[in-house]
N, C-alpha and C positions, 0 to 999 in steps of 0.2 A: 559276504557273498562270494561265490566263485563265478567268474564271468569268463566266457569263452568267445573269441571272435573267429568266425569262419571266413577265411581270406583266400582269394584266388591264388596268388603266388607272392609270399612274403619276401622272396629273394630277388624280385625285380625292382623296377623303378616306376613310380607313378604317384599321382595325387592321393588315390585311395589308400595306398600303402602308407604314405606319409601321415595321413590323418588317422589311420587305424593305429599306427605306432604311437602317435601323440596321445590319443585318447587312452589306449591301453596302459601306457607308462604312467599317466597321471592317476588313473583308477587304481593302479597297483600300489599306490601309497596307502590305500585303505582296504583293498580287497585282494583276493587271490585271482590272478588274471593269466590266461593263456591265449596264444594265437595258434589256430590250426590252419596251416597253409596247405591247401589242396594239392598244389604242385610245388615242386622244388627242382631247380636245375643247376645249383651250384652249392658249394660248401657253406658259405656264410652269406647272410643278407647284405645287401648293398648299404642299407642304413643301420646304424648302431642301435641295438635294442637294449633297454634297461634290463639288467640281469634278474630283476624281480618279476619280469614277464617271461613265462615259459613259452617255448616255441617248438612245435612239432609239425612234421609234414606227413601227408597221406600217400602221395605218389611221387617217388623220386625219379625224375625223367632220366637220370644218369643210369638207373638200373631197370626201370619199368617201361622204358620207351617201346620195347618190342614185346612186352607182356601180351599174351593172346587176347586178354580181355580189354587191353588198352587199344587194340586194333579194331574193336567193335564199337559202334556208335552209342552214345549215351541215350538213355530212355527217360530219365527223370529230369535232367538238366534240359531246359526248353530249347528246342531247335532254333527258335527265332531270336535267341539271345546272342549277342555279339561274339561271345567267347565259345560258342558251341563247339567249334572245330577242335578245341583243345581238351574237350571233355569226352568221356568214353564210358563203356560199361564198367571199367575198372574204377574210375572216379565215382560213378554211381554207387558201387559196392562199398568203397572205402568211406565215402561220406556217410552212407547209411549206417555203417558199423560204428563210426565215430559218434554219431548222434545217439544211436541206441545204447551205447555204453558210457555216455558222458555222465560225470558227477557234478556238472555245472548247474548252478541255479538259474542262469540265464545264458542263452547263446545269441550272438549278434551276427547276422548275415551281412555281407558288405557289397553284394551286387545282386541283380535280379535273379539269376539262375541259382545262386546259393540260397537266396531267400525262399525260393520254391522248395528246395530240399528241406530247409528248416521248417517251413510251414507244414509240409507233408509228413516228415519223418521224425521230428523231435518227440521224445517221450512226453507223456501227459504232464509230468511234474515240472518240465522245463519252460521257463518264460521265453518267448520267441520275439526277438526284436529284429526287424528288417531295416537295413539302411539303403537309401537310394542316393547315389552320388551323381547321377545324371538327372534328367527331368522326364516327366511323363510325356511331354510333347516329342521328345527325341526317341521314344520307343516306337517300334513299328506297330501297326494295328494288330498283327498276329501276336506280338509279345504282350501288348496291353490286354488282349483277350485271355491269354494264358495266366497273366498276373492277376487279373480280376478274379479268376477262379481260385488260384492258389493262395493269394494274400489273405483270404478270409481265415486262414489258419494261423495268422500272426496275432500277437497281442498288441504290438506297437510297430508302426512304420514311421521312420524319420526321413525327412528330406533336408536339403541344405539351405533352402529358402522358404519363407512363408508363402510366396507366390506359388511354388510348386506344391506345398502342402495343401493349399486351398484348391488347387487343381485336382489333386488326388481325392480330397473329400467330396468335391462336386461331381467328378466324372467316373470314379471307380466303384462306387457303391460297395463299401467294405464295412458292413454292419458289425459292431463289436470290436473293431480295430481302432485304436487310438492313433491318429495321424498328427504328427507334430514336426515343426521345423527345428532342426538342430544344426546350427552352423558349424563349419570346420573351425578348428582352433589353430593358432599360430603360437609357437613357444615364445616366452618372454625374451626379448633381445638381450644380448650380452655386451654389445658395443654401445657407446654413447650415440644418441640419435643425430641425424643430420641437422645442421644449423641453418640451412637455407642459403648459404653463401656460395656454394659451388655452382658453377654455370653448366650444369649437367642435367639432362633429362634421361631417366632410366626406364627401360622396358625389359620384361623377361618372360620367357615361355617358349613353347615349341614353335619353330619357324614353319608354320603350316598356313594354308590359305584362310582358314577360319579366323585366325588371329589378326589378319589384315595389317601386317606390318608394312605392306606397300602403301597403304593409306597413311600410316604414321610418317613414313619417310617423305611422302609427297607433302604432307602438312608441315613437316619440319623445314622444308625448303623455304617457306615463308618466314619461319623463325630465323633461319640462318641469314636470309637476305637483310633483315633488320638488326639482327644481333649476331654477327659473325663469330663472336667469341664464345658462343654457346655450343654444346655438343649434345648429340643423341647417342646413347649407348644401348644396344640391343643384345641381350644375353639369351643364348639358347642355340639349338641346332635343329635341322629338319630339312624337308624337301624344298622349301622356298629359298634356301640360302643363296644359290647361284642367281636366281632371278632378282633377289634383293640387291646383290652386289652389282648386277648390271644396272638396276634402277639408280643406285647411289652414283654410279659412274655417269649415267646419262644426265642426271641432275647436277653433276659437278659438285657433289657434296662430300667428296673423299676427305676433306678436312673437318667435317662437322658430324658425319654419321659413321658409326663404327659397329660392325658385327663382332661381338666380343667372344662368341662361343659360349658353351655352357659353363656355369659356375655353381658350385655347391660347397658350402651354403651360400645363399645369395645375400645374406645380411651385410657382409663386408662390402658388397657392391652397392646395395641400396643407400647406405649411409654416405657414399661418395657423391650422391646426387642431391638435387633440391626439389625435383618434380618427378613423379611417376607417371607412366602412360600405359593405357590399356585400350586396345582398339578392336576388340573381337566383335564379330557379328552375333556371337552367342556365347554365354558363359553360364554353366550350371550354378556356379558360385562366384568365383573370382579370387582365388587364393593369393595370387601375386598382388592384387590390390590391397589385401589385408597386410601382407608382408611389407609392402612399401609404407603403408600408413603406420604400422607398428615401429618402423624405423624413422618416422617423422616426416615422411614425404606426402604432401597433398597429391592426389592422383587425378589426372584428366582422363576420363574414360567414356567410351560409347555407352549409351543408355540401353544396352542390349538385354534381352531376357537371359537369365532371371536375376542374377546376383548383384550387379553394380549398384542399382538403385536402393538395395537393402543394406549396402555398405557405406556408400558415399552420400553425405548431405550436401547437395548441390549448392555451391557458393559459400559453404562453411568449411569443409575439410577437403574439398576437391571440386571438380566440375564434371557434369554429365552433358554429353552432346549427342545429337541424333546419330544413329548407326549409319555408317557409310558417308557421312557428311564431312568431306575434307576441309572445306572452308570453315565450318564451325569448330572443327578440331584445331585448326591452325589459330583461330581467333582465341580459343580458350588457352592454348599454350602461350600465345603472345601476351595475354592478360597477366598470367602468372610470371612469365619471364620479365616483363617490363615493369612490374610493381614489387619492389623488394619487401615492403611492409606487408602487402597482401599475402605474399608467398610465405613470409615468416608467421603471420597470423594463422593462415591455413595449416602450416606445418604443426603449430602447437595444438590446433584443434584435431588434426589427424591423429596425433600421438595420443591425445586424451580419448577421443571417440573410439579408437580401435582397441582400447583395452577390453571392450566387451567380448573380443574374440581371443582373449588370453585363455590358456588352458583351464584355469580354475572356474570361471563362470560357466564355460561350456561344459566342463566335466560335472559341475554341480547339477546342471540341468539333466545331463545324460544319466548321472547317478540316480537322481530322483525318478526319472522315467523307468529305469531298470528296476529300482526297488518297488515302485508301484506295480510294475508288470509282474514281478515275482509274487508280491502279496496277493494280487488279483488272481493269478494262476492258482495259487494255493487255496484261495477261497472259492474258486470255480465261478468267477464273475469276470466281465469285461473290465478293462482298464478305463476308469472314468476320466473323461477329458475335462481339464480345468480351463483356465483362461487361454486366449488365443496366443499362438506363437510360443515364446520361451516361457512357458507357464511356471516352471520351477524357479527360474531366475527371478521372475516377477514376485513370486510369493516368498522368496528368500530361503535362507538356510534352515529356518525353523521347520518349514514344510518338508524340506529334504530330510531332516532328522526324524520327523514324524513318519515319513514314508519308510525310511530305513528301519525304524523301530518296528513298524508293522510287518515289514518283510522278515525281519529277524525273528519276530514272534511266530509268524507263520512257518518259517523254516524249522524252528525248534519243535513245533507240533508235528510237522511232517516227518522229521528225522526220528522223533520219538516213536511215531507209528511204524517207521521202517524197521526199527531195531527190535 
């Protein structure tokens, strides 16, 4: 199959870019894959891309920023979408042209506004797969209304958690659209995992209010009081940095809590710790939780919507605590800090349980969904939904191969008809 990804800006930094690159690169082992970047603002992508994946852009802001059409507002890209201000009549035109002329068997949209383009403008022979990397609850009522109309033109819609997939099925009324949870994947680590001996708690992410690092610092004060030889290392940058520095000083934690700045890749920093921490009020998925667990760290996390509870088995490979509860967070950290055997047992469980987020099982599910969408599109029928959640993973590689064979057969017939 030829698979194309429609991405906002492959030359920036962000979780959607990372997960798109991860998925595209693994699919490229067996398929022809390209990434179409709507926008471009620099010569090379920030992240290294496998040469087997082709990359092209539609609007180069270094040349097209003052293009007359780029100065006029977009009409297809929904006004209520977060990125609307970066889209224009020019992006509308270039996206429509790219979709009209594509030779891909399936196109995958990676954000709501691009999914709208895909649903409305993709040719009839193209399987249409929309990805949601946020959650339905985080979309405004106006955007939900726009998506409810447009998304009926998709074949498959994927969310990053089963909770959000269930919400879409229940609330969005998308007849004929298969809605499935497809988690983000994390590449296989290249370093030996943490052994649980380091007296270090590690957290990583943007230093913004939603991540509640202030709560983590306050909770760690209780840890430092009982175990002054332990450290908390927070990686990242953002608007909360100065406030967090003042909080660390006010709590006299300058020997225990450190703002480390950004680090890429994070793997080398995760393995220097023994416990991961995540304290967000909200997480669409929880990429850093998976990253930490794949490096052998049990994670203490707030049980916020939607991701952590689908990643962490409470008491087995980490701990879940109520959102915003500083005392519960401190108690969970103290439990793991004070019990070496418990920490090591959870470390082994985290390493084992997080393997389900490795590229291969996630890509196997994605590949099966894409193949089923292609076969269904060729047959002129909806994509039949199987078991709940990771359907293809549960049914195994034999089902994936059956779907691929069906898709390949359908493609041969269609291509014969075109010739």
